[in-house]
N, C-alpha and C positions, 0 to 999 in steps of 0.2 A: 341180083340175089344178095341178101344180107350176109355179112360175115358173122355178126352177133345179133341175136334176137333175145330180148328180155320180155317175157310175157306174163303179166299178172303177178309179178313177184311181191310177196308179202312176208314180213318178218316182225314178230313181236318179242319184246323182252319183258316178261312179267305182264304188267298192265299197259306198257308203253308200245305203241305201234310205230316202229322205226321206218318201215316201208309198207305202203298200202297199194297193192295192185298196180305196181309200176310196169309200164310197157314202153319199149322203144327199140329201134333197130340201129345198127351201125353198118354202113356199107364198106366194102374193101377200100382202103386208102382214105377213108373219111376222118375228119377231125371234129369231134363233138365235145363241146364244153358242158359241164354240169355245174349249176350254181344253186344257191339257196342259203338261207341263214343257218347259223349253228343249230344243230339238232334237226335239220331237215331230212337227214337220212342218207347223206351223200357217201360217207365212208362205209356205212353199212351196206349200201348198194354195191360198192366195190368188193366188199367181203363176200357177198352172195354170188357175184359173178365169178370170183376167183376161187371159191370153195372154202374160204376161211370161216364162213357161216353157212348153215343149211337153211333154205327158205321154208317157211311154214306152208306156203302155197305158191303156185306159179312155176315157171320153167325158164331155164337158161339154155340157149342153143348156140353153139359156136361151130361154124363151118359145117353145118348139117348134123352135128353130134349133139344129142341131148346130154349136157354136162351137169345137169341139176344134181347137187349133192355130191359131186365128185370131189376127191381129195385135191388140195391145191397143187400137189406135184403132178398129178395126172393132167389137170387143166393147163398147167405151165408147159408140160411136155407137148401138149397139143398145139400150143402157139399163143398163149395168153400170158403176157408179162405185166408186172405192176410195180409201182413204188409205193412207199408208205409216208403218211404225213409225219409221223414220229420217226426220226432217223435213228437207227440202231445198228450201225456197222459193227463188225467184229474189231473192237478197238485195238486189240493186241496183234492184229494181223496187218500186213501191208495192203495197200490199195489193190495191188495185183492179186493177192491171195483172196481178198474179199470178192473180187469179180470172178475169180476161178470157181468159187462156190456156185455162182449162177451158171457158169459154163459147163459144169459137171451135170447139169440137167440134160444135156444133149450128147455128152461123151464121157467115157470112163478113162480115156487116154490123157495122161497128165500133160504131155507136150501139146496136144491139141487144145486142151482146156486153157493152158497158159497162153497159147497163140491167140485164141478167141478172146480171152480176157484182155490181152494187150491191145487187140484191135478195138474192143469196146472202150477201153480207156482213152485211146487216141481219138476215137469218135466224139467223146464228150470233152476233150481238151485236158485230160489228166495224164497223158502219156509220160510227161516228165516227173510225175509224182507217183509212178508205179511202185517204187520201193519205199515210199513214205508210209509210216504207220497211220492207220485211220484216225487214231486219237489226235494226231497232229494236224489234221485237215480243218480248214475253216468250214462254217456252215454251208456256204455256197459250194465248196469243193465236196462236201459230204452229199449234197444234193446231186451233184454230178456223179459221185461214186455210186449212189443208190441207183441212178439211171443206168450207169454202165453195167451194174450187176444184172439189172433187168434185161438190158440189151444182149448180154452174153447168153441168155436163154434162147436167143433167136426168135423173138415173138413176131407174130403177124398182127397182133393187136396189143397195144400197150396202154395201160391205165396209169395215169399220173395223178397222184394225190397231193395237191398244194405244191406244185413245182417251184413257185417263187416264195412260198411261205417262210417267214423267219429270216430272210436274207436282206442285206442292205440294198437300198435303191440303186446303187451303182452296179450291183450284180445282176439285177433283173433283166436288162437288155440282152446280156449274153445268154441267159437261160431261154429267153424268148427266141433268140436266133437259133439256139440248139434245137428247140422243139420244132421250129419251122424246117430246119435241115432234116430232121428225122422224118417229118411228114413228107418232105419232098422225095424221099426214097421210096414212097409208096406204102409206108407203115400206117396202119389205122391207129388212131389215138382217141382216148376219152380222157379229158382233163378236168379235174376238180380244181377250182381256183377262186379265191376271194377277191383278187385284184380284178375288178371289172374292166379296167382299161386293157389288161392283158387278155382276158378271156374273149372280149369282143373283137380284139385285134387278130387273134389267131384262129378262132373257131369258124367253121363253115355252118354249124348248126349248134343251138344251145338248148339244153333240157333244163328247165327250172323246177326245183322241188320246194315244197312247203309242207311241213308236218308229215313228211313221208310220202307225199303224193306228187305226181307230175301236174303242175299247173300251166305249163306252156312248153312247147317243143317247136321251135321255129328258127329262122335266121337271126343273127345278131340284130339286124336293123328292125326286125319285127319284135324281138324280145324287149328292147329298150322302150318300145311304145305300148307294150302290153300292160293294161291297167292292173291285172292280177299280180304281175311281177313287180311293178312299181310299188304297189301297196304292201306286198309281202317282203320285199327285199331291197329294191333299188332306191326307193324314196323319191320324193319330188325334186330333189336337188340334182339328180343324175342328168348329165348332158352327154351327148355322143361326142 
């Protein structure tokens, strides 16, 4: 049984078709990569799954619930967490306070939220920076903070938008390890990533988008040999 089912999702903005009849499933505990050129509709797809945009057509089902058009907070409470490509922490708040915002999705008790937030910070390797203000964190640390805030909502499915985007190369391996550790706990993940070495290394399955449509949905080994994906995104210079 699928944990998430996306069926025929379509979204237009004026005359621009951002997503066109996108369909795919994610099983419990599965790690699915999403790739495609800029403008392919990847982040819009995340917005539609998590309620930040309402689809013009199609359906999103999570754990047997039709969540199409639900508010983001309702979808989050059901068990879907996400991070954003553009990092916007609460700069004047500490790392701990930032993550407590996520924890309050599942509890109204301050002490419980604080404990959950601290656990999430430890999980992403930011425990020692709990009292540091978000404005003082590096880009890599802010990526981890964003992830901790999502984890504090206790998701069963986590959507990661450009988890290694904008960080220096020395930071990438640690983020890859972190994603693998989260996956090893049984958490299902959907990961948007432009770094093909990363996405092919961590994904069990890859969904490729082009002009808002799914052009391939297969294993990484099959994706890198798919002529449609090579022509639309990877190019002839790609090597496994």
